[in-house]
SEBATI-476718 format. One line per field, with one value per residue (C-alpha): residue in one letter; x, y, z. Coordinates in steps of 0.5 Angstrom, whole numbers, plus 500, padded with zeros to 3 digits. Layout:
% SEBATI-476718
type	(A; ...)
xx	(X; ...)
yy	(Y; ...)
zz	(Z; ...)
***
This chain:
% SEBATI-476718
type	(M; T; F; D; P; G; R; Y; S; T; F; I; F; D; L; D; G; C; V; Y; F; G; D; E; P; A; P; G; A; T; T; L; L; H; H; L; R; Q; Q; G; K; R; I; C; I; L; S; N; N; S; T; H; G; P; T; G; I; R; L; R; L; A; K; M; G; I; A; V; P; E; E; T; I; F; T; A; S; T; L; A; A; R; H; L; F; E; H; H; G; P; Q; R; V; C; V; V; G; T; D; A; L; A; A; E; F; R; R; F; G; H; T; V; V; D; L; T; S; T; E; P; C; G; F; L; I; M; G; R; D; V; N; F; T; F; K; R; L; E; R; C; V; E; L; V; L; N; G; A; T; F; I; A; T; N; A; D; M; F; H; P; T; S; S; G; G; R; T; P; E; T; G; T; L; A; K; A; V; A; S; I; A; N; I; H; P; T; F; T; G; K; P; E; A; Y; A; F; N; A; I; L; K; S; A; G; V; G; P; K; Q; C; L; M; I; G; D; N; R; E; T; D; I; A; G; A; L; S; V; G; M; D; A; C; W; I; D; L; Q; Q; A; G; S; D; E; P; P; G; V; Y; R; F; P; S; M; E; T; L; C; R; A; V; T; A; I; R; E; D; N; E; N; R; V; V; A; V)
xx	(528; 531; 532; 527; 526; 521; 516; 516; 512; 515; 522; 522; 529; 532; 537; 543; 547; 543; 542; 548; 553; 553; 553; 556; 552; 553; 557; 552; 545; 545; 545; 541; 535; 536; 535; 529; 526; 528; 524; 518; 518; 516; 521; 519; 524; 522; 527; 528; 531; 528; 532; 529; 522; 522; 523; 530; 531; 529; 534; 540; 538; 538; 545; 547; 544; 538; 531; 526; 519; 517; 510; 514; 519; 517; 521; 520; 519; 513; 510; 510; 506; 502; 501; 499; 494; 490; 490; 489; 487; 491; 495; 500; 507; 513; 518; 525; 530; 531; 527; 525; 522; 518; 516; 513; 508; 506; 505; 500; 496; 500; 501; 509; 511; 518; 522; 524; 517; 512; 506; 502; 502; 499; 505; 513; 515; 523; 527; 535; 537; 545; 544; 541; 544; 543; 538; 534; 534; 531; 526; 524; 523; 519; 514; 513; 512; 507; 503; 505; 505; 512; 512; 519; 520; 524; 527; 534; 540; 545; 546; 552; 558; 562; 568; 564; 563; 556; 553; 548; 540; 533; 533; 539; 536; 528; 531; 535; 528; 524; 529; 528; 521; 519; 515; 515; 515; 510; 515; 512; 518; 521; 520; 513; 507; 505; 511; 510; 502; 503; 507; 502; 496; 499; 502; 495; 499; 499; 505; 507; 508; 513; 521; 524; 531; 535; 541; 538; 535; 531; 528; 528; 528; 523; 519; 518; 516; 511; 506; 508; 513; 519; 525; 533; 538; 544; 549; 555; 558; 557; 553; 548; 548; 541; 535; 528; 523; 522; 529; 535; 542; 547; 553; 552; 548; 553; 553; 545; 546; 550; 545; 539; 543; 545; 538; 536; 541; 540; 533; 534; 539; 534; 529; 534; 535; 528)
yy	(108; 113; 111; 114; 111; 116; 113; 107; 106; 098; 096; 088; 085; 078; 076; 072; 075; 081; 083; 079; 074; 068; 072; 078; 084; 086; 093; 098; 094; 096; 104; 103; 099; 104; 111; 108; 106; 114; 116; 112; 107; 100; 094; 087; 081; 076; 070; 063; 061; 055; 053; 059; 062; 069; 069; 066; 071; 077; 075; 074; 081; 084; 081; 085; 092; 091; 091; 088; 086; 079; 080; 083; 077; 072; 066; 060; 056; 060; 061; 053; 052; 057; 055; 048; 051; 056; 050; 044; 046; 042; 036; 030; 032; 029; 035; 034; 040; 044; 044; 051; 049; 043; 049; 053; 047; 046; 053; 053; 047; 041; 035; 033; 026; 024; 021; 015; 013; 008; 013; 015; 022; 026; 031; 031; 038; 039; 045; 046; 040; 040; 033; 030; 022; 017; 014; 020; 020; 014; 015; 021; 018; 012; 017; 020; 014; 012; 018; 023; 030; 033; 041; 044; 051; 053; 052; 055; 051; 055; 061; 065; 066; 072; 069; 068; 060; 057; 054; 047; 050; 046; 046; 041; 036; 037; 035; 029; 027; 029; 026; 019; 019; 023; 028; 035; 038; 044; 050; 056; 061; 066; 067; 064; 069; 066; 069; 076; 076; 074; 081; 085; 082; 082; 090; 092; 095; 094; 092; 099; 101; 096; 095; 088; 088; 082; 079; 073; 075; 068; 069; 076; 080; 075; 073; 081; 083; 077; 080; 087; 090; 094; 091; 092; 088; 087; 084; 082; 078; 084; 079; 084; 088; 090; 091; 090; 095; 096; 093; 098; 095; 096; 092; 092; 094; 099; 103; 102; 105; 111; 112; 112; 117; 122; 123; 124; 129; 133; 133; 136; 142; 143; 145; 149; 153; 154)
zz	(777; 782; 788; 794; 800; 803; 798; 802; 809; 810; 809; 809; 810; 809; 814; 812; 807; 808; 816; 818; 817; 822; 829; 826; 823; 816; 816; 816; 817; 824; 823; 817; 821; 827; 822; 818; 825; 827; 821; 823; 818; 819; 820; 818; 817; 812; 812; 810; 816; 818; 824; 829; 830; 832; 839; 837; 832; 836; 841; 836; 833; 840; 841; 835; 837; 833; 836; 832; 835; 834; 831; 825; 824; 819; 819; 814; 820; 822; 815; 814; 820; 819; 812; 814; 819; 814; 809; 813; 820; 826; 823; 825; 822; 822; 823; 820; 823; 829; 836; 834; 827; 831; 837; 831; 829; 836; 837; 831; 834; 830; 833; 832; 831; 832; 825; 828; 831; 827; 829; 823; 820; 814; 813; 812; 814; 812; 814; 815; 819; 820; 823; 817; 816; 810; 815; 816; 808; 808; 813; 809; 803; 806; 809; 803; 799; 804; 803; 807; 804; 803; 805; 805; 809; 803; 796; 798; 796; 800; 804; 803; 809; 810; 807; 800; 802; 801; 807; 805; 806; 806; 798; 798; 803; 800; 793; 795; 798; 792; 787; 790; 791; 784; 788; 788; 795; 797; 799; 803; 804; 799; 793; 794; 794; 801; 805; 802; 803; 810; 811; 807; 811; 818; 817; 813; 808; 800; 796; 793; 800; 801; 799; 800; 801; 800; 797; 793; 786; 786; 793; 795; 789; 784; 790; 792; 784; 783; 789; 786; 791; 789; 791; 793; 791; 795; 790; 794; 788; 784; 779; 776; 770; 769; 773; 771; 773; 781; 783; 786; 786; 791; 793; 800; 806; 808; 801; 801; 809; 806; 800; 805; 810; 804; 801; 808; 809; 803; 804; 810; 807; 802; 808; 811; 805; 803)
***
């Protein structure tokens, strides 16, 4: 499939391992997003990051010189809170994760119960928790065995670091609870169709108007294809050999940026020549 970014009105970006690594933007990312915005393209963020809400992500990107409106930022924390509200209304929930994750649930009208509390709650919500302990694992299992519905923000086992390492993610913690309690959690982040359809609904566009750009083939790419979107795989490990229909592959954001800007310059030159 010939790479033609002009055919898309909406570009959806993953964050970790794609737009940035930790607190540093990926080479080419800032230039690419700025270029697309200049071309009148809609920029959206779809991240399995559950440690921050849209406000935190907007501020983090702003420090890198990347301006993205909060209403176009969809995080795993927001998606989980929104999913629960849409399917069950306001609920009492026990949240395992950051204060930002709990804040998103409160923003959608849910009542957040502390993990150490004996107050009843109908749902256990799990995000990435860097303070997870054996005691917290025991309590999570207890809640699930006592009837709490188990929802995890995303199934990622890890996300990549700039040095090629792997940082543990929500899926690792969820798998521990699920294996002990012998239950499967509900996931609301990528690659679930809900995450992608939330953007389509908010932007008022069809899937063929969108291009998903991400580094994770199992979440970013597979999820986009499942709802009919085309996808651009940032293959950091250069592990790909062939791509299914609807998938472009680039080894880095920098090479993608060069490809997009080169196509624009070529088109402009053709206009001048005519």
